[in-house]
KOLGU-92553 format. One record per residue (C-alpha): residue in three letters; x, y, z. Coordinates in steps of 0.2 Angstrom, whole numbers. Example, Ala and Ser with C-alpha at 12.3 -4.5 7.8 and 13.67 -1.06 7.14 Angstrom:
<sites>
+------+-------+-------+-------+
! type !     X !     Y !     Z !
+------+-------+-------+-------+
!  Ala !    62 !   -22 !    39 !
!  Ser !    68 !    -5 !    36 !
+------+-------+-------+-------+
</sites>
This chain:
<sites>
+------+-------+-------+-------+
! type !     X !     Y !     Z !
+------+-------+-------+-------+
!  Met !  -103 !    33 ! -1427 !
!  Ser !  -106 !    32 ! -1446 !
!  Gln !  -104 !    14 ! -1452 !
!  Asn !   -85 !    18 ! -1455 !
!  Asp !   -80 !    20 ! -1437 !
!  Ile !   -83 !     2 ! -1431 !
!  Arg !   -75 !    -3 ! -1417 !
!  Tyr !   -69 !   -19 ! -1410 !
!  Leu !   -64 !   -25 ! -1395 !
!  Thr !   -53 !   -39 ! -1399 !
!  Pro !   -42 !   -38 ! -1418 !
!  Ile !   -48 !   -46 ! -1430 !
!  Asn !   -42 !   -63 ! -1433 !
!  Ile !   -31 !   -62 ! -1450 !
!  Glu !   -27 !   -80 ! -1456 !
!  Ile !    -9 !   -74 ! -1464 !
!  Arg !    -1 !   -91 ! -1462 !
!  Lys !    16 !   -97 ! -1471 !
!  Asp !    15 !  -112 ! -1483 !
!  Lys !    25 !  -125 ! -1472 !
!  Tyr !    36 !  -132 ! -1486 !
!  Cys !    49 !  -146 ! -1484 !
!  Arg !    68 !  -140 ! -1487 !
!  Phe !    75 !  -155 ! -1491 !
!  Lys !    64 !  -158 ! -1505 !
!  Lys !    65 !  -138 ! -1512 !
!  Ser !    83 !  -138 ! -1513 !
!  Gly !    85 !  -157 ! -1519 !
!  Ile !    93 !  -166 ! -1503 !
!  Lys !    96 !  -182 ! -1504 !
!  Phe !   107 !  -186 ! -1490 !
!  Ile !   108 !  -179 ! -1471 !
!  Asp !   125 !  -180 ! -1467 !
!  Tyr !   125 !  -184 ! -1450 !
!  Lys !   142 !  -176 ! -1445 !
!  Asp !   138 !  -158 ! -1451 !
!  Ala !   135 !  -154 ! -1431 !
!  Asn !   129 !  -134 ! -1439 !
!  Phe !   114 !  -142 ! -1451 !
!  Leu !   108 !  -155 ! -1439 !
!  Leu !   108 !  -139 ! -1428 !
!  Lys !    96 !  -130 ! -1436 !
!  Leu !    84 !  -147 ! -1436 !
!  Ile !    82 !  -146 ! -1415 !
!  Asn !    78 !  -134 ! -1400 !
!  Glu !    90 !  -125 ! -1388 !
!  Gln !    89 !  -143 ! -1373 !
!  Gly !    93 !  -155 ! -1388 !
!  Lys !    78 !  -162 ! -1396 !
!  Ile !    71 !  -163 ! -1410 !
!  Leu !    59 !  -154 ! -1418 !
!  Pro !    45 !  -159 ! -1425 !
!  Arg !    37 !  -160 ! -1443 !
!  Arg !    22 !  -150 ! -1437 !
!  Ile !    34 !  -135 ! -1435 !
!  Thr !    49 !  -140 ! -1449 !
!  Gly !    37 !  -144 ! -1464 !
!  Thr !    49 !  -156 ! -1466 !
!  Ser !    38 !  -173 ! -1478 !
!  Ala !    37 !  -188 ! -1467 !
!  Lys !    50 !  -196 ! -1477 !
!  Tyr !    64 !  -184 ! -1473 !
!  Gln !    61 !  -183 ! -1455 !
!  Lys !    67 !  -201 ! -1451 !
!  Lys !    81 !  -199 ! -1460 !
!  Val !    83 !  -182 ! -1449 !
!  Asn !    82 !  -194 ! -1435 !
!  Lys !    91 !  -206 ! -1438 !
!  Ala !   107 !  -193 ! -1442 !
!  Val !   103 !  -186 ! -1427 !
!  Lys !   104 !  -200 ! -1415 !
!  Arg !   119 !  -205 ! -1423 !
!  Ala !   129 !  -191 ! -1422 !
!  Arg !   123 !  -190 ! -1402 !
!  His !   130 !  -209 ! -1401 !
!  Ile !   146 !  -203 ! -1407 !
!  Ala !   146 !  -187 ! -1398 !
!  Val !   144 !  -176 ! -1413 !
!  Leu !   129 !  -169 ! -1403 !
!  Pro !   123 !  -169 ! -1386 !
!  Tyr !   110 !  -178 ! -1380 !
!  Val !   103 !  -167 ! -1370 !
!  Ala !   108 !  -148 ! -1366 !
!  Asp !   106 !  -132 ! -1357 !
!  Met !   102 !  -117 ! -1372 !
!  Met !   113 !  -126 ! -1384 !
!  Lys !   109 !  -111 ! -1395 !
+------+-------+-------+-------+
</sites>
């Protein structure tokens, strides 16, 4: 075997990581409308749970606004509290 024929049992772990960014800061969104159900659906999962910051990359300031908007939308029945396979 020559040097170029090195074989590994497991694939080499190459760290390809996307940088997280706050979509609200990037787009310049100041207000999150709780009546816009289509936009809020992007921020919750299939069961209706709010996606955490570590997954969406949202900053803490805007995550609080997202939480408040989703909870208000649930209260006025724009979004359901619990659901099976919403998307």
